[in-house]
C-alpha positions as CSV (number, residue, x, y, z in Angstrom):
1,M,24.0,144.8,-28.5
2,T,20.6,143.8,-29.6
3,P,17.2,145.5,-28.0
4,G,16.5,141.6,-26.3
5,A,19.6,141.6,-25.3
6,R,20.0,144.5,-23.4
7,L,16.5,143.8,-21.5
8,Q,18.1,140.7,-20.4
9,A,21.2,142.1,-19.3
10,A,19.0,144.8,-17.2
11,I,17.3,141.6,-15.7
12,D,20.5,140.0,-14.8
13,L,21.5,143.3,-13.1
14,L,18.5,143.8,-11.1
15,H,19.2,140.2,-9.8
16,A,22.8,141.0,-9.1
17,I,21.9,144.2,-6.7
18,H,19.3,141.9,-4.8
19,A,21.5,139.1,-4.6
20,G,23.9,140.7,-2.2
21,S,23.6,143.6,0.8
22,A,26.3,145.7,-1.5
23,P,24.3,149.2,-2.5
24,A,23.1,149.5,-5.8
25,D,26.1,152.1,-6.9
26,R,28.5,149.2,-6.1
27,A,27.2,146.6,-7.4
28,T,26.2,147.8,-10.6
29,A,30.2,148.7,-10.8
30,A,30.8,145.3,-10.1
31,F,28.4,143.5,-12.8
32,F,29.7,146.0,-15.3
33,R,33.4,145.1,-14.2
34,T,32.8,141.2,-15.4
35,R,31.3,142.5,-18.5
36,R,33.7,144.8,-19.8
37,Y,32.1,143.5,-23.9
38,I,29.5,145.8,-22.7
39,G,29.8,149.1,-24.4
40,A,29.4,152.6,-23.2
41,K,25.9,153.4,-24.8
42,D,24.7,150.3,-24.0
43,R,25.8,150.3,-20.6
44,R,23.9,153.4,-19.9
45,E,20.5,151.9,-22.2
46,V,20.9,149.2,-19.6
47,L,21.4,151.0,-16.6
48,D,18.4,153.2,-17.3
49,R,16.2,150.5,-17.5
50,A,17.6,148.5,-14.5
51,Y,17.2,151.7,-12.4
52,A,13.6,152.8,-13.6
53,V,12.8,149.7,-12.0
54,L,14.3,150.4,-8.7
55,R,12.4,153.8,-8.6
56,R,9.7,152.6,-8.9
57,R,9.4,149.3,-7.6
58,A,6.7,150.0,-5.0
59,A,4.4,151.2,-7.7
60,L,5.3,148.3,-10.3
61,D,5.1,145.8,-7.4
62,W,1.5,147.4,-6.6
63,W,-0.1,146.9,-10.3
64,I,1.7,143.5,-10.4
65,W,-0.4,142.5,-7.3
66,K,-3.3,144.5,-9.3
67,A,-3.2,141.9,-11.8
68,G,-3.4,138.9,-8.9
69,Q,-0.3,137.7,-10.1
70,T,2.6,136.0,-8.5
71,P,5.7,136.0,-10.4
72,Q,8.3,133.2,-10.2
73,D,11.0,135.9,-11.2
74,R,9.9,139.1,-9.3
75,D,12.8,141.3,-11.1
76,R,11.9,139.6,-14.7
77,A,8.1,140.9,-13.9
78,R,8.5,144.0,-12.2
79,L,10.9,144.8,-15.8
80,I,8.1,143.7,-18.0
81,A,5.6,146.2,-16.2
82,S,8.1,148.9,-16.3
83,L,8.0,148.3,-20.1
84,A,4.2,149.1,-20.3
85,L,3.7,151.7,-17.3
86,L,7.0,153.7,-17.9
87,D,7.9,153.2,-21.7
88,G,4.3,152.8,-23.3
89,W,4.9,149.5,-24.8
90,T,2.1,147.1,-25.8
91,A,1.8,144.0,-24.9
92,D,2.8,142.1,-28.2
93,R,5.5,144.2,-28.5
94,I,6.6,143.0,-24.7
95,A,5.8,140.2,-25.8
96,G,7.6,140.0,-29.0
97,S,10.7,141.3,-27.3
98,F,11.2,138.4,-24.5
99,D,11.4,135.6,-27.8
100,G,13.8,133.0,-26.4
101,Q,16.7,134.0,-28.9
102,Q,20.5,133.9,-27.7
103,Y,20.9,136.3,-25.0
104,H,17.4,137.5,-25.2
105,P,15.0,136.9,-22.8
106,G,13.4,133.7,-22.1
107,K,9.4,133.6,-23.7
108,L,6.7,134.9,-21.5
109,D,5.1,132.7,-18.7
110,E,1.8,132.4,-18.1
111,A,1.7,134.6,-14.8
112,E,3.5,137.5,-17.1
113,R,1.5,137.5,-20.3
114,W,-1.7,138.3,-17.8
115,I,0.7,140.8,-16.5
116,T,1.2,142.6,-19.8
117,K,-2.5,142.3,-20.7
118,T,-3.5,144.4,-17.2
119,V,-1.0,146.8,-17.4
120,A,-0.6,147.5,-20.8
121,G,-1.9,151.2,-21.4
122,K,-1.8,152.1,-18.1
123,A,-0.2,154.8,-16.0
124,I,2.5,154.0,-13.7
125,E,0.5,156.1,-11.2
126,S,-3.4,155.5,-9.6
127,G,-5.7,157.1,-7.8
128,E,-6.2,154.1,-5.8
129,Q,-2.4,154.0,-4.5
130,P,-1.8,154.7,-1.2
131,A,0.7,157.3,-0.5
132,D,3.9,154.9,0.7
133,V,3.2,153.4,-3.0
134,R,3.1,157.3,-4.8
135,G,6.2,158.1,-2.7
136,E,7.7,154.6,-3.2
137,Y,9.2,154.0,0.6
138,P,8.0,151.4,3.0
139,D,5.3,152.1,5.3
140,W,6.7,151.8,8.5
141,I,9.0,154.6,7.9
142,A,6.4,157.4,7.1
143,P,6.0,158.7,10.5
144,L,9.4,159.3,11.2
145,L,9.3,161.3,7.2
146,R,6.7,162.8,8.1
147,R,7.7,164.2,12.0
148,R,10.6,165.3,9.7
149,F,9.4,167.0,6.8
150,G,5.5,167.8,7.5
151,A,3.7,169.1,4.8
152,R,6.7,169.2,2.2
153,M,7.0,165.2,2.9
154,D,5.4,164.0,0.0
155,A,7.6,166.8,-2.2
156,E,10.4,165.1,-0.5
157,M,9.8,161.8,-1.3
158,R,8.5,162.4,-4.8
159,A,12.0,164.2,-5.0
160,A,14.1,160.9,-3.9
161,I,12.3,158.8,-7.0
162,T,14.4,161.3,-9.5
163,A,17.9,160.3,-10.4
164,A,20.6,162.7,-9.2
165,S,22.5,165.0,-10.7
166,T,26.4,164.9,-11.3
167,D,27.8,166.9,-9.4
168,L,32.0,167.5,-9.3
169,R,34.3,169.1,-6.9
170,V,37.0,171.1,-8.0
171,N,40.2,169.7,-6.6
172,T,41.8,173.4,-5.5
173,I,45.1,171.9,-4.8
174,K,45.3,171.7,-8.9
175,A,42.7,174.2,-10.3
176,T,40.6,176.9,-9.8
177,R,36.5,176.3,-10.5
178,D,37.2,178.2,-13.8
179,E,40.1,176.0,-15.6
180,A,38.3,173.2,-14.1
181,I,35.2,173.9,-16.6
182,A,37.3,175.1,-19.4
183,A,39.6,171.1,-19.0
184,L,35.7,169.8,-18.6
185,K,35.2,171.8,-21.7
186,A,38.0,170.5,-24.0
187,E,36.4,167.0,-23.6
188,G,33.1,167.8,-24.4
189,V,31.9,168.3,-21.2
190,V,29.8,171.3,-20.1
191,A,29.9,171.9,-16.6
192,A,28.3,175.0,-14.3
193,P,29.0,176.4,-11.2
194,T,26.4,174.7,-8.4
195,P,24.4,177.1,-6.2
196,L,25.7,176.6,-2.9
197,S,29.4,175.0,-2.9
198,P,32.2,177.8,-4.1
199,V,34.0,174.2,-5.3
200,G,31.3,172.4,-6.6
201,L,30.3,171.9,-10.5
202,R,27.6,170.3,-12.4
203,V,27.7,168.6,-15.3
204,H,24.4,167.3,-17.4
205,G,23.8,163.9,-18.3
206,R,26.4,160.9,-17.2
207,P,29.3,161.4,-19.3
208,P,31.6,158.8,-18.5
209,L,34.8,161.5,-16.3
210,A,36.9,158.1,-15.0
211,T,37.9,157.7,-18.5
212,M,39.0,161.4,-19.1
213,Q,42.2,163.0,-18.7
214,V,40.8,166.2,-16.1
215,F,39.7,163.0,-13.7
216,K,42.3,161.2,-14.2
217,D,45.2,164.2,-13.6
218,G,43.2,165.0,-10.3
219,L,41.5,168.0,-11.1
220,I,37.9,166.9,-9.9
221,E,36.4,164.6,-7.7
222,V,33.0,163.2,-8.2
223,Q,30.7,164.4,-5.2
224,D,27.3,165.4,-4.4
225,E,27.5,169.4,-2.9
226,G,25.8,168.3,0.2
227,S,28.6,166.4,1.0
228,Q,30.6,168.9,-0.2
229,L,29.1,171.6,1.9
230,V,29.9,168.8,4.9
231,G,33.5,168.6,4.1
232,L,33.7,172.6,3.7
233,L,32.1,173.2,7.5
234,A,34.6,171.4,8.8
235,D,36.4,174.6,8.3
236,A,39.9,172.7,8.0
237,R,42.7,175.6,8.2
238,P,46.3,175.1,7.1
239,G,48.6,173.9,9.8
240,M,45.8,172.0,11.7
241,R,45.5,168.4,13.1
242,V,42.5,166.8,11.5
243,A,40.8,163.5,12.4
244,D,38.5,162.5,9.6
245,F,37.1,159.6,12.1
246,C,34.8,157.7,9.3
247,A,37.1,158.4,6.2
248,G,35.5,155.6,4.3
249,A,36.4,155.5,0.4
250,G,38.2,159.4,1.9
251,G,35.9,161.7,-0.8
252,K,35.6,164.3,2.7
253,T,39.2,163.8,3.6
254,L,40.2,165.1,0.3
255,A,38.0,168.0,0.6
256,M,39.5,168.9,3.5
257,A,43.4,168.7,2.3
258,A,42.1,171.1,0.1
259,Q,41.0,173.8,2.4
260,M,44.5,172.9,4.5
261,K,46.2,173.2,0.8
262,N,48.1,170.4,1.5
263,K,49.4,172.0,5.2
264,G,49.1,170.5,8.3
265,K,47.6,166.8,9.0
266,I,44.6,164.8,8.3
267,V,44.4,161.3,10.4
268,A,42.1,159.1,7.8
269,C,40.5,156.9,10.3
270,D,38.1,154.0,9.6
271,V,36.8,150.3,10.7
272,L,36.9,149.2,7.0
273,E,40.9,149.0,6.5
274,G,40.3,148.0,2.6
275,R,38.3,151.2,1.9
276,I,41.1,153.1,3.9
277,E,43.7,151.4,1.7
278,R,42.0,151.8,-1.6
279,A,41.2,155.4,-0.8
280,A,45.4,155.8,-1.3
281,V,44.9,155.8,-4.9
282,R,43.0,159.2,-4.6
283,F,44.6,160.6,-2.6
284,T,48.0,160.3,-5.3
285,R,45.9,161.4,-7.9
286,A,44.6,164.3,-6.3
287,G,48.3,165.4,-4.8
288,V,47.4,165.1,-0.9
289,H,50.7,164.2,0.7
290,N,49.3,165.3,4.4
291,V,47.0,162.5,4.9
292,E,47.9,159.3,7.2
293,R,46.0,156.4,6.7
294,R,44.8,154.7,10.4
295,A,43.2,151.7,10.3
296,L,40.9,151.0,13.3
297,S,39.7,147.5,15.5
298,S,36.7,149.2,16.5
299,E,35.6,152.9,17.2
300,R,37.2,152.6,21.1
301,D,40.3,151.4,19.1
302,Q,43.2,152.3,22.3
303,W,45.0,154.8,19.3
304,V,42.0,157.0,20.4
305,K,42.9,157.4,24.0
306,R,46.5,157.7,23.2
307,H,45.7,160.7,21.2
308,A,43.2,162.3,23.1
309,G,42.9,166.3,22.9
310,T,45.2,167.0,20.0
311,F,43.7,167.7,17.1
312,D,42.0,170.6,15.9
313,R,38.9,169.1,13.9
314,V,37.0,165.9,14.5
315,L,34.8,165.1,11.4
316,I,32.5,162.3,12.3
317,D,30.4,161.3,9.0
318,A,28.8,158.7,10.8
319,P,27.7,155.6,9.1
320,C,23.4,155.7,8.9
321,T,20.4,154.6,7.0
322,G,21.4,156.6,4.1
323,T,18.1,157.5,3.4
324,G,19.3,161.3,1.7
325,T,21.0,159.1,-0.3
326,W,17.7,157.5,-2.1
327,R,18.1,159.0,-5.3
328,R,21.3,157.4,-5.9
329,N,20.7,153.9,-4.5
330,P,17.1,153.5,-4.2
331,D,17.4,149.7,-3.5
332,A,18.3,151.1,-0.3
333,K,15.2,152.0,1.3
334,W,13.7,148.1,0.5
335,K,16.6,146.8,2.6
336,L,16.3,149.1,5.4
337,T,14.5,147.7,8.1
338,P,13.7,149.5,11.5
339,S,16.0,147.3,13.7
340,D,18.4,148.7,11.2
341,L,17.2,152.0,12.6
342,E,18.2,151.0,16.0
343,E,21.5,149.4,15.6
344,L,22.7,152.5,13.9
345,A,21.9,155.1,16.2
346,N,23.4,152.9,19.1
347,L,26.5,153.0,16.6
348,Q,26.1,156.6,16.4
349,R,26.2,157.1,20.0
350,N,29.4,154.9,20.5
351,I,31.0,156.4,17.6
352,L,30.3,160.0,19.3
353,D,30.8,158.9,23.2
354,S,34.7,157.5,21.9
355,A,35.6,160.3,19.3
356,W,35.0,162.9,21.1
357,R,38.1,162.8,22.9
358,L,40.4,163.5,19.9
359,V,39.1,167.0,20.1
360,K,41.5,169.5,22.2
361,P,39.9,172.2,23.9
362,G,38.8,175.1,21.3
363,G,38.5,172.6,19.0
364,R,35.3,171.2,17.3
365,L,33.8,167.9,16.4
366,I,31.6,168.1,13.8
367,Y,28.7,165.8,13.3
368,A,27.6,165.0,9.9
369,T,24.9,162.0,8.0
370,C,23.0,161.5,5.1
371,S,19.8,161.0,6.4
372,L,17.0,162.6,6.2
373,L,15.9,161.7,10.4
374,E,15.5,163.3,13.5
375,E,16.7,159.8,15.0
376,E,20.1,159.7,13.5
377,N,20.4,163.4,13.8
378,E,19.2,166.4,16.0
379,A,18.5,163.5,18.7
380,Q,22.0,162.1,18.2
381,V,23.1,166.2,18.8
382,E,21.0,166.8,21.6
383,A,22.0,163.6,23.7
384,F,25.9,164.1,23.3
385,L,25.3,167.9,24.3
386,Q,23.4,166.8,27.5
387,A,25.9,164.1,28.3
388,H,29.0,166.4,27.3
389,P,28.7,170.3,29.0
390,D,32.2,170.7,28.0
391,F,30.8,171.2,24.1
392,K,28.8,173.5,22.7
393,L,26.5,173.9,19.8
394,V,28.0,176.9,17.2
395,P,25.0,178.2,15.1
396,I,25.3,176.8,11.9
397,A,25.2,180.4,10.5
398,E,28.4,181.8,12.5
399,V,29.9,178.8,11.2
400,W,29.0,179.5,7.3
401,K,30.2,183.1,7.7
402,E,33.5,181.6,9.0
403,V,33.6,179.2,5.7
404,F,32.3,181.1,2.8
405,G,31.9,184.9,3.7
406,E,28.6,186.8,2.3
407,A,29.2,185.4,-0.7
408,V,27.8,182.6,-0.1
409,S,24.3,182.6,0.8
410,L,22.9,180.0,3.4
411,P,19.9,177.9,2.7
412,V,17.2,178.6,5.2
413,T,13.8,177.3,6.3
414,P,11.9,179.8,7.9
415,A,11.1,179.6,11.2
416,N,7.2,178.0,11.8
417,E,6.5,177.3,8.1
418,P,8.1,173.7,7.5
419,G,6.7,173.8,4.1
420,S,8.2,176.8,2.6
421,T,11.5,177.5,1.2
422,G,14.2,180.5,1.6
423,R,17.2,181.7,1.1
424,A,18.5,184.1,3.2
425,S,22.4,186.1,3.6
426,V,24.5,185.1,6.8
427,N,23.5,187.2,9.0
428,P,25.8,186.8,12.4
429,S,23.3,188.0,14.7
430,M,20.6,185.6,14.1
431,D,18.9,183.9,16.8
432,P,19.8,180.0,16.5
433,G,16.2,179.1,17.5
434,S,14.9,181.6,14.7
435,G,15.2,178.9,11.9
436,A,19.0,180.0,11.0
437,G,20.7,177.2,9.7
438,V,18.2,175.4,7.8
439,T,16.8,172.9,11.0
440,N,13.3,174.8,11.8
441,E,11.7,172.2,14.4
442,S,13.4,170.0,15.4
443,G,10.9,168.2,18.2
444,I,13.6,168.2,20.5
445,D,12.9,169.9,23.9
446,G,15.2,172.7,24.2
447,G,15.5,173.7,20.8
448,A,19.7,173.4,21.4
449,C,19.6,171.7,17.4
450,R,17.7,174.3,15.4
451,S,20.7,175.7,14.3
452,T,22.5,172.7,12.2
453,L,22.6,172.4,8.8
454,S,19.8,170.0,7.4
455,L,19.8,169.6,3.5
456,A,17.0,167.8,1.3
457,P,16.9,167.1,-2.3
458,A,13.8,168.6,-3.0
459,Q,14.6,171.9,-0.6
460,H,18.0,172.2,-1.8
461,G,18.8,170.1,-4.8
462,T,21.1,168.0,-3.2
463,D,21.3,164.4,-1.4
464,G,20.2,164.6,2.0
465,F,22.7,165.7,4.8
466,F,22.5,166.5,7.9
467,A,25.8,168.3,10.2
468,A,26.3,170.2,13.7
469,V,29.3,171.7,14.5
470,L,30.2,171.3,18.6
471,E,32.8,173.2,20.0
472,R,34.7,172.3,23.5
473,V,34.9,174.8,25.6
474,K,38.4,176.1,27.1
475,V,39.3,174.8,29.9
476,P,40.2,178.2,31.9
477,K,43.8,179.5,32.8
């Protein structure tokens, strides 16, 4: 592709991302599936340029507003502004690249020419910009994020602008971590162990993993380190009966199957039957054969009632705002509304109010989200515990030690120091109210949720994840 053709492809990709409701990563995959003529190198440049616009959308819009223009094609104007503000292009170079030739962008109109002249030579950030523009988030969500992070909010929002790392989970059914590292190296990919997950690897750049034999043979799966930790903390053991209640594409199902060494049974449930069926390909590739796929009509499907009290572990990876995944889907923040948060919080309560029935006495319910917001995390757990006295919160330090032993340190935010970052070895005598288990000041009366896992991009280098482990109290004999 010519440089001009790559610019037009980036504009087309931005249009495709904003045309529907699908997250950016899924919209991008669909875009390139219909354009297989775009080679790997060109694809990477198109993708990087489009995502640069998505990541700095607020600042680009601020500069367009500063220029006093209302462009007809907002995505095209953002890309034009990004060439000057992010890549340092001159106004003449931009105009020369928008030349109207075949496959190239059309010539600049009057508004676009004025934008280029206004922003050329400027930096993307200005002291005049408000905090939400510098941090690239909707202004309505600022109080919720500030309550969650306090003094660390700006650092976390800055981290959420950056590109996420490429993390892999080693499929221990087929390989050890050292064997996976060697297999990747043989195909030209350098991988290093992740700092927290004992089965995680981090690779440099964006290698075409799906085309590699190590992936086709099922030795690895692409999965953020935080997501790996959530799956591992379910502590699914060989011989157990496990329900993955919101299984989706099956990433955590696969992780738990590996934990169980293919022994026992996992039921992967979801209301989206198509996603569950497509997950079958991943299960086969990974060599997993202890998974049953179950499509549910809703969270209150009669299947739940029929199997009440029969599962050792029930994982709820609940539908949520996805605020913890803004590094991967930076467009999602601009589609999110206060009413979305309210609807999702209601759905989360409904799912919890149904799925708990599956847990047998002595079994565990693991509630998780990829959200940074207390409304979807600690508040849901606190409300559930108040409504269900037969469940208790298991301190995350205790679960961490059960799963990882002393070999892997638990990431901790020290009590009463919301701006600090700490690491501490697991101590089974930790006071759940002391800040152990990452979550420090929940802002919820009673402090029961100060012993939950809460990961964030700047502090832990992962996507934002939350997890709470709830155990059903055994009925006395």
